[in-house]
C-alpha positions in Angstrom: 0.0 0.0 0.0 1.4 3.3 -1.1 2.3 5.8 1.6 0.4 9.0 1.7 2.7 12.0 1.2 2.7 14.3 4.1 1.8 17.9 3.3 4.6 20.4 4.0 3.6 22.5 7.0 3.2 26.2 6.4 5.8 28.5 7.9 4.7 30.5 10.9 3.7 34.0 9.9 6.9 35.6 11.4 9.2 33.1 9.7 7.4 33.6 6.4 7.9 37.4 6.6 11.6 36.9 7.4 12.0 34.5 4.5 10.3 36.9 2.1 12.4 39.8 3.4 15.6 37.8 2.9 14.6 36.9 -0.6 13.8 40.5 -1.5 17.2 41.7 0.0 19.0 39.1 -2.1 17.2 40.4 -5.2 18.2 44.0 -4.3 21.8 43.0 -3.7 22.0 41.2 -7.1 20.4 44.2 -8.9 22.9 46.5 -7.2 25.9 44.3 -8.2 24.6 44.2 -11.8 24.2 48.0 -11.8 27.6 48.7 -10.2 29.3 46.5 -12.8 27.6 48.3 -15.7 28.3 51.7 -14.1 32.0 51.1 -13.6 32.4 49.8 -17.1 30.5 52.7 -18.6 32.5 55.3 -16.6 35.8 53.7 -17.5 35.0 53.5 -21.2 33.6 57.1 -21.3 37.0 58.2 -20.0 38.8 55.9 -22.5 40.6 54.3 -19.5 42.0 50.8 -19.6 41.5 48.4 -16.7 45.2 49.0 -15.9 44.7 52.7 -15.6 41.7 52.4 -13.4 43.6 49.9 -11.2 46.4 52.4 -10.8 44.0 55.2 -10.0 41.9 53.3 -7.5 44.4 50.9 -6.0 42.1 48.0 -6.8 43.6 45.1 -8.7 42.9 44.7 -12.4 41.4 41.2 -11.8 39.0 42.5 -9.1 37.9 45.3 -11.4 37.3 42.8 -14.3 35.2 40.6 -12.0 33.2 43.7 -10.8 32.5 44.8 -14.4 31.5 41.2 -15.3 29.2 41.1 -12.2 31.1 38.1 -10.9 31.7 39.5 -7.4 30.2 41.8 -4.8 32.9 44.3 -3.8 33.3 45.5 -0.3 32.4 49.0 0.7 36.0 50.0 0.9 36.7 48.8 -2.6 33.7 50.5 -4.0 34.7 53.7 -2.3 38.2 53.6 -3.8 36.7 53.1 -7.3 34.3 56.1 -6.7 37.3 58.3 -5.6 39.3 57.2 -8.7 36.4 58.6 -10.9 36.2 61.8 -8.7 32.8 61.1 -7.4 31.1 60.2 -4.1 30.1 56.7 -3.2 26.4 57.6 -3.5 26.9 58.9 -7.0 28.7 55.7 -8.1 26.0 53.3 -6.8 23.0 55.5 -7.4 20.5 53.6 -9.6 17.4 55.3 -11.2 14.1 54.1 -9.8 13.0 50.9 -11.5 9.4 52.1 -11.7 10.2 55.4 -13.4 10.3 55.7 -17.2 12.1 59.1 -17.0 15.8 59.4 -16.2 17.0 63.0 -15.5 20.6 64.2 -15.7 20.8 67.3 -13.5 22.9 70.2 -14.7 24.9 70.3 -11.4 25.5 66.5 -11.4 29.3 66.3 -11.6 29.1 62.5 -12.3 28.5 63.5 -15.9 31.3 66.0 -16.2 33.6 64.1 -18.5 36.3 66.8 -18.6 36.6 70.1 -16.9 39.6 72.4 -17.1 40.4 76.0 -17.8 39.7 75.9 -21.5 37.4 72.9 -22.1 34.4 71.5 -20.3 32.6 68.4 -21.5 29.3 67.2 -20.0 27.8 63.9 -20.9 24.1 64.2 -21.6 23.4 60.5 -22.3 23.0 57.8 -19.5 26.3 56.3 -18.3 24.7 53.0 -17.2 23.3 52.0 -20.6 24.9 50.0 -23.4 24.6 52.4 -26.4 26.0 53.3 -29.8 24.9 56.9 -29.6 26.4 59.4 -27.2 25.4 63.0 -26.6 27.7 65.7 -25.1 27.6 69.4 -24.3 31.0 71.0 -25.0 32.0 74.4 -23.7 35.1 76.0 -25.2 36.8 79.1 -23.9 38.6 81.3 -26.4 41.4 79.2 -28.0 40.0 76.1 -26.2 40.5 73.0 -28.3 38.9 69.6 -28.1 41.2 67.3 -30.2 40.6 63.6 -30.6 42.3 60.7 -32.2 40.2 58.6 -34.5 37.5 56.5 -32.8 36.3 53.0 -34.0 36.1 52.6 -37.8 32.8 53.9 -39.2 32.2 56.4 -36.3 30.6 59.7 -37.2 30.0 62.8 -35.2 27.3 65.5 -35.6 27.9 68.9 -34.1 25.6 72.0 -33.7 26.9 75.3 -32.5 24.7 76.9 -29.8 27.0 79.8 -29.1 30.2 81.3 -30.5 32.4 80.5 -33.5 34.0 77.1 -33.9 36.5 75.7 -36.4 35.9 72.1 -37.2 38.8 70.0 -38.4 38.5 66.4 -39.7 41.7 65.0 -41.2 42.9 67.6 -43.7 39.5 69.3 -44.1 38.1 72.1 -42.0 35.1 74.4 -41.8 34.2 77.4 -39.7 30.8 77.1 -37.9 28.7 79.9 -36.5 25.7 79.9 -34.2 23.0 77.6 -35.5 25.3 75.8 -38.0 25.4 72.0 -37.9 27.9 69.6 -39.5 28.7 65.9 -39.6 32.0 64.3 -40.3 34.1 61.1 -40.1 35.3 60.6 -36.5 37.5 57.5 -37.2 40.2 60.0 -38.2 41.9 62.7 -36.2 39.4 65.5 -35.6 39.1 68.7 -33.5 36.8 71.5 -32.4 38.5 74.8 -31.8 37.0 78.0 -30.5 38.3 80.7 -32.9 36.1 83.5 -31.4 36.7 85.9 -28.6 33.9 84.6 -26.4 32.9 81.2 -25.0 31.6 78.7 -27.5 29.0 76.0 -26.7 28.4 73.1 -29.0 26.2 69.9 -28.8 28.0 66.8 -30.0 26.5 63.5 -31.0 28.8 60.5 -31.5 27.4 57.6 -33.5 29.3 54.3 -33.5 28.8 52.0 -36.4 
């Protein structure tokens, strides 16, 4: 005669709540680890840093950084803090994740996380999310008089689109060049050496779109 299977007893209410809470905490930790890996990778690539350079700047080993980017490990608070400091941002800025329920992600003007470069003559602000895989990037570039943004060629097939919001800018792409005034737009090969130069006497502001093939 077959034995009757015994029904699994229900967890007491308090234990059930603790079990659900632990499960939710695990899900949040996994989501945070995934977000942190993507965030570190995007910040590093936006600065065109190698893993070696980030390792030198942060004091975190290259192998550990690789595991973090590939979401294979959960770094300690101390390690995460050192990575944030290498990028010149706070711990909160590094781990901040947009609300999952929101369909709108805002980049505030004062958020220095998105300041890709800032010096006496050139300031570049990233206007596209850092935590997304993308083949289109948007930047605001501010050039003081004589300020120059010069770049080596990007990946083959890359093109850039630029619109002048303020000032007068000389665009160079290889051996070709054009002078752009307020409201002018241009697109050009970006897989060769190229540059934006403020040739006016006042600050110039341009919006730059990079499209990777």
